[in-house]
C-alpha positions in Angstrom: -166.4 139.8 8.6 -166.0 140.2 12.5 -163.6 142.9 11.8 -166.7 145.1 10.8 -168.1 144.1 14.2 -165.2 145.5 15.8 -165.1 148.8 13.8 -168.8 149.2 15.2 -167.8 148.5 18.8 -164.5 150.9 18.4 -167.1 153.7 17.2 -169.1 153.3 20.2 -166.3 153.6 22.7 -164.9 156.3 20.7 -168.2 158.5 20.4 -169.0 157.8 24.1 -165.4 158.6 25.5 -165.1 161.5 23.3 -168.8 163.0 24.3 -167.7 162.4 28.0 -164.3 164.1 27.8 -166.1 167.0 26.4 -168.9 166.8 29.2 -166.0 166.3 31.7 -164.1 169.4 30.5 -167.0 172.2 29.9 -169.6 171.1 32.3 -169.6 171.1 36.4 -171.4 168.4 37.9 -174.8 168.8 37.8 -175.0 171.7 35.4 -177.3 171.3 32.7 -177.7 172.6 29.0 -180.4 172.0 26.8 -179.2 170.6 23.2 -182.9 170.1 21.8 -185.6 172.0 23.7 -188.0 170.0 25.3 -186.6 166.7 24.4 -182.8 166.5 24.9 -180.1 167.9 27.3 -176.6 167.4 28.5 -176.5 166.9 32.5 -173.4 165.9 33.9 -173.5 163.3 36.6 -171.0 160.9 38.2 -172.7 157.4 39.0 -170.6 155.1 40.8 -172.8 152.7 40.8 -174.8 150.4 37.9 -177.6 151.5 35.7 -180.1 153.8 38.0 -177.1 153.9 40.4 -177.7 150.9 42.1 -175.0 149.2 44.1 -173.0 152.3 44.4 -169.6 152.1 45.5 -169.2 148.1 44.7 -166.6 148.9 41.7 -165.0 145.6 42.2 -168.2 143.9 41.4 -168.4 146.2 38.1 -165.1 145.1 37.1 -165.9 141.5 37.3 -169.1 141.5 35.6 -167.2 143.8 32.8 -164.3 141.5 32.3 -166.7 138.2 32.0 -169.5 140.4 29.4 -166.6 141.4 27.4 -165.1 137.7 27.3 -169.0 136.4 26.4 -169.4 139.0 24.0 -166.1 138.1 22.1 -166.7 134.6 22.3 -169.9 135.1 20.8 -168.7 137.8 17.9 -165.8 135.1 17.4 -167.4 131.6 17.3 -168.6 130.6 13.4 -171.5 128.9 14.9 -173.1 132.1 16.1 -173.0 134.2 12.6 -176.0 136.1 11.9 -175.4 139.9 11.2 -178.6 141.1 13.4 -177.6 139.2 16.4 -173.3 140.4 15.7 -174.5 143.9 15.5 -176.2 143.4 18.8 -173.2 142.2 20.5 -170.6 144.7 18.6 -172.9 147.4 20.3 -172.9 145.4 23.9 -169.4 145.0 23.6 -168.6 148.6 22.7 -171.4 149.7 25.6 -169.1 147.6 28.5 -165.9 149.0 27.3 -166.9 152.5 27.0 -168.3 152.4 30.8 -165.5 150.0 31.7 -162.9 152.6 31.0 -164.8 155.1 33.0 -164.8 152.8 36.1 -161.1 152.0 35.7 -160.0 155.6 35.2 -162.5 157.5 36.8 -163.7 155.1 39.4 -167.1 156.2 38.4 -169.3 156.5 35.3 -169.7 159.7 33.5 -173.8 160.1 32.5 -175.2 163.2 30.5 -178.1 162.3 28.5 -181.1 163.7 29.8 -184.6 162.8 28.1 -186.7 166.0 28.8 -189.9 165.1 27.7 -190.1 161.8 30.2 -189.0 161.5 33.8 -186.1 159.0 32.9 -182.6 158.4 34.3 -179.6 160.4 32.9 -177.3 158.1 30.8 -174.7 157.7 28.2 -173.6 156.7 24.6 -172.0 153.4 26.4 -175.7 152.8 28.2 -177.6 153.3 24.8 -175.3 151.1 22.7 -175.9 148.4 25.4 -179.9 148.6 25.3 -179.9 149.0 21.7 -177.6 145.8 21.3 -179.4 144.0 24.1 -182.6 144.6 22.1 -181.2 143.4 19.0 -179.9 140.4 20.2 -183.6 139.4 22.1 -184.8 140.2 18.4 -182.7 137.7 16.8 -183.3 134.9 19.5 -186.8 135.4 19.4 -187.5 135.5 15.7 -184.6 133.9 13.9 -182.6 131.5 16.0 -185.1 128.6 15.8 -185.6 129.5 12.1 -182.3 129.1 11.5 -181.4 125.9 13.2 -184.6 124.3 11.0 -182.7 125.1 8.1 -179.7 123.3 9.0 -181.4 120.4 9.5 
């Protein structure tokens, strides 16, 4: 079953890197084009920090955090003690997102961001960021609503 979750992670990485490659090859930095008017635009930015461009230029820190996070995700994904489809899907999304942004950091020394929500003032992000966010939400839902119930059934 872990194979399915690795496929999910791989799909996130492929989609993320594919869109980033398209943006880098077809847009100038700061160039914006509407995709869905009033909802979504592509706006090519280079982010050399973390979310909301915090800690800019601290690439060594992001390398360490990424390697540790990949290890933690892999541990929980392959540990038979932690088997739940919701939890594992969340982990797979987080893992794919971390790897997608880690590839940018290793290869480019910055992360390519391009997704801009036009209906709200929000930071520009990418597919990897979205996968991490959705994955963390799924993990929290599992921990808040399902983890205790599974422990009680095992007793």
